[in-house]
VMD Tcl script that draws the C-alpha trace (Angstrom):
set ca {
  {-12.64 3.19 22.06}
  {-10.82 5.10 19.28}
  {-12.16 4.56 15.78}
  {-10.14 2.50 13.31}
  {-8.46 4.91 10.90}
  {-8.58 3.83 7.25}
  {-6.85 4.91 4.04}
  {-8.55 3.82 0.81}
  {-6.69 3.36 -2.49}
  {-8.36 2.69 -5.84}
  {-8.20 4.49 -9.16}
  {-12.01 4.54 -9.53}
  {-13.70 7.36 -7.54}
  {-17.10 5.65 -7.52}
  {-15.67 2.48 -6.01}
  {-13.82 4.54 -3.38}
  {-17.02 6.34 -2.46}
  {-18.75 3.00 -1.97}
  {-15.96 1.81 0.31}
  {-16.05 5.07 2.23}
  {-19.78 4.72 2.80}
  {-19.44 1.16 4.11}
  {-16.50 2.06 6.34}
  {-17.98 5.23 7.81}
  {-21.71 4.50 7.93}
  {-21.84 0.73 8.36}
  {-18.57 0.17 10.21}
  {-18.21 3.38 12.20}
  {-14.60 3.74 11.06}
  {-12.77 6.96 10.18}
  {-11.70 7.30 6.53}
  {-8.68 9.59 6.39}
  {-8.29 9.96 2.63}
  {-8.54 8.30 -0.78}
  {-5.52 7.65 -2.99}
  {-5.88 7.18 -6.74}
  {-2.47 5.63 -7.48}
  {0.35 3.74 -5.78}
  {2.66 6.70 -5.31}
  {-0.06 8.75 -3.65}
  {-0.91 5.78 -1.45}
  {2.66 5.50 -0.17}
  {2.92 9.23 0.48}
  {-0.45 9.37 2.27}
  {0.29 6.28 4.35}
  {3.55 7.79 5.59}
  {1.95 11.16 6.30}
  {-1.41 10.12 7.76}
  {-0.34 6.91 9.54}
  {-3.63 4.97 9.22}
  {-4.42 1.76 11.08}
  {-5.70 0.01 7.94}
  {-5.04 0.45 4.23}
  {-7.85 -0.82 2.03}
  {-6.46 -0.99 -1.50}
  {-7.03 -2.40 -4.96}
  {-4.58 -5.07 -6.10}
  {-3.62 -2.96 -9.12}
  {-2.95 0.76 -8.98}
  {-1.52 3.24 -11.51}
  {2.08 4.54 -11.22}
  {3.31 1.83 -8.83}
  {2.94 -1.93 -8.70}
  {0.60 -3.02 -5.90}
  {3.17 -5.30 -4.26}
  {5.78 -2.52 -4.36}
  {3.35 -0.13 -2.71}
  {2.52 -2.67 0.01}
  {6.19 -3.28 0.70}
  {6.93 0.44 0.87}
  {4.22 1.18 3.42}
  {4.73 -1.93 5.59}
  {8.49 -1.39 5.79}
  {7.75 2.06 7.15}
  {5.15 0.72 9.60}
  {5.18 -3.09 10.13}
  {2.04 -2.87 12.29}
  {-0.03 -1.34 9.50}
  {-2.76 -3.70 8.34}
  {-3.07 -3.85 4.56}
  {-6.16 -5.41 3.00}
  {-6.05 -6.16 -0.73}
  {-9.20 -6.19 -2.85}
  {-8.82 -8.53 -5.85}
  {-10.82 -9.21 -8.96}
  {-11.42 -12.89 -9.64}
  {-8.96 -12.98 -12.51}
  {-6.10 -11.54 -10.43}
  {-3.05 -13.72 -9.81}
  {-0.79 -11.73 -7.48}
  {-1.72 -13.48 -4.23}
  {1.78 -14.74 -3.47}
  {3.48 -11.45 -4.21}
  {1.01 -9.64 -1.95}
  {1.72 -12.09 0.87}
  {5.47 -11.58 0.65}
  {5.00 -7.84 0.42}
  {3.24 -7.82 3.79}
  {-0.53 -7.67 3.20}
  {-2.69 -9.29 5.87}
  {-6.13 -9.30 4.23}
  {-7.13 -10.79 0.86}
  {-10.71 -10.19 -0.27}
  {-12.63 -10.11 -3.54}
  {-13.90 -6.76 -4.75}
  {-17.47 -7.97 -4.56}
  {-17.19 -8.74 -0.83}
  {-20.38 -7.90 1.07}
  {-20.51 -5.12 3.64}
  {-20.59 -7.30 6.74}
  {-17.69 -9.46 5.60}
  {-15.62 -6.38 4.81}
  {-16.29 -4.84 8.23}
  {-15.41 -8.12 9.97}
  {-12.20 -8.35 7.95}
  {-11.15 -4.80 8.84}
  {-11.67 -5.47 12.54}
  {-9.87 -8.80 12.35}
  {-6.83 -7.37 10.57}
  {-6.77 -4.49 13.05}
  {-6.51 -7.13 15.82}
  {-3.48 -8.57 14.05}
  {-5.18 -11.48 12.32}
  {-4.76 -12.59 8.70}
  {-7.96 -12.81 6.61}
  {-8.46 -14.74 3.37}
  {-11.57 -14.81 1.21}
  {-12.33 -18.52 0.56}
  {-11.98 -17.97 -3.20}
  {-8.52 -16.43 -2.76}
  {-7.46 -19.27 -0.47}
  {-8.63 -21.89 -2.96}
  {-6.87 -20.24 -5.91}
  {-3.60 -19.85 -4.03}
  {-3.64 -23.44 -2.76}
  {-4.54 -24.75 -6.23}
  {-1.51 -22.94 -7.65}
  {0.80 -24.40 -5.03}
  {-0.70 -27.89 -5.33}
  {-0.36 -27.93 -9.11}
  {3.23 -26.77 -8.89}
  {4.02 -29.43 -6.29}
  {2.43 -32.29 -8.22}
  {4.03 -31.32 -11.52}
  {7.44 -30.80 -9.97}
  {7.42 -27.25 -11.26}
  {7.81 -23.97 -9.47}
  {5.48 -21.16 -8.62}
  {6.28 -17.73 -10.12}
  {9.45 -16.25 -8.73}
  {9.11 -13.55 -6.12}
  {11.42 -12.04 -3.56}
  {11.93 -14.66 -0.87}
  {13.34 -14.36 2.61}
  {16.79 -15.70 3.42}
  {16.85 -18.66 5.77}
  {19.55 -17.42 8.15}
  {19.39 -20.05 10.90}
  {18.59 -23.74 11.22}
  {15.22 -24.89 12.50}
  {14.97 -27.36 15.36}
  {13.00 -30.56 14.90}
  {10.14 -29.12 16.97}
  {10.12 -25.87 14.98}
  {9.97 -27.82 11.73}
  {7.12 -29.94 13.13}
  {5.15 -26.82 14.06}
  {5.88 -25.20 10.70}
  {4.47 -28.21 8.86}
  {1.31 -28.08 10.96}
  {0.95 -24.36 10.27}
  {1.27 -25.09 6.54}
  {-1.59 -27.59 6.88}
  {-3.81 -24.78 8.19}
  {-3.86 -25.63 11.92}
  {-4.21 -22.76 14.40}
  {-2.24 -22.50 17.65}
  {-4.87 -24.30 19.72}
  {-5.02 -27.26 17.33}
  {-1.23 -27.47 17.16}
  {-0.96 -27.36 20.95}
  {-3.51 -30.15 21.25}
  {-1.79 -32.33 18.68}
  {1.67 -31.87 20.24}
  {0.41 -31.92 23.84}
  {1.99 -28.59 24.74}
  {0.64 -25.23 25.91}
  {-0.59 -22.65 23.37}
  {1.99 -20.24 24.80}
  {4.70 -22.74 23.90}
  {3.44 -22.85 20.33}
  {3.41 -19.04 20.21}
  {7.00 -18.91 21.41}
  {8.09 -21.40 18.76}
  {6.33 -19.35 16.09}
  {8.14 -16.19 17.18}
  {11.43 -18.05 16.77}
  {10.28 -19.43 13.38}
  {9.37 -16.00 12.06}
  {12.75 -14.62 13.08}
  {14.71 -17.45 11.49}
  {12.72 -17.38 8.24}
  {12.58 -13.57 8.17}
  {8.79 -13.56 7.75}
  {6.05 -11.60 9.51}
  {3.19 -14.05 9.98}
  {2.03 -17.68 9.74}
  {0.81 -17.24 6.16}
  {4.25 -16.22 4.93}
  {5.85 -19.02 6.98}
  {3.47 -21.62 5.53}
  {4.02 -20.42 1.98}
  {7.79 -20.54 2.50}
  {7.61 -24.13 3.78}
  {5.47 -25.19 0.82}
  {7.79 -23.58 -1.70}
  {10.85 -25.17 -0.10}
  {9.22 -28.59 -0.32}
  {9.41 -29.14 3.45}
  {5.73 -30.14 3.41}
  {2.81 -30.27 1.00}
  {-0.89 -29.53 1.06}
  {-1.82 -33.21 1.27}
  {0.29 -33.87 4.37}
  {-1.60 -35.18 7.35}
  {-4.62 -36.29 5.30}
}
mol new
graphics top color blue
foreach p $ca { graphics top sphere $p radius 0.5 }
foreach p [lrange $ca 0 end-1] q [lrange $ca 1 end] { graphics top cylinder $p $q radius 0.2 }
display resetview
């Protein structure tokens, strides 16, 4: 089986060397290069075509979300994993930009390796701390009647059917396809087909973006179903 090809991006050489060691020695992955800033990251991603980009949330010369958007627009299948510090607050912007992994910088080696493999399979991975902080932000905004920080949002170009809206609300509550299928008494393949239609209509790439969109539109809330 071909090795997963990784591009690392962080302005600190020592941190990059630590990531390289974990990826190559512990994970058996191939590290293609290390970028020190956002512009270099975009250029290297286009030139080297990695499977996974492992990057810091903040990089010199280009905003992290801008860099994510630039590389995922070029290659939508590229898996981007963001490494945050605990005081970071760009979760939502990273989601809309197209990242699929959200981990803390102090993640342990085994968790990092599992996350890389999961994102390579097409899954979305959240560190529990990141999930809690993002949901707290959305919950506070919902309860206060306020709004979360403005970011670029997709255009809703088509109407959702009643069944699509039902599935979207269940996705926003954190249910996976199997749980949704069980609750609605339909096949998992049926749920998958509805999600494909949902993503197209909402102009999003994954269930995380779809759930966040539903929450921000007020179509559901984090206490629904409890």
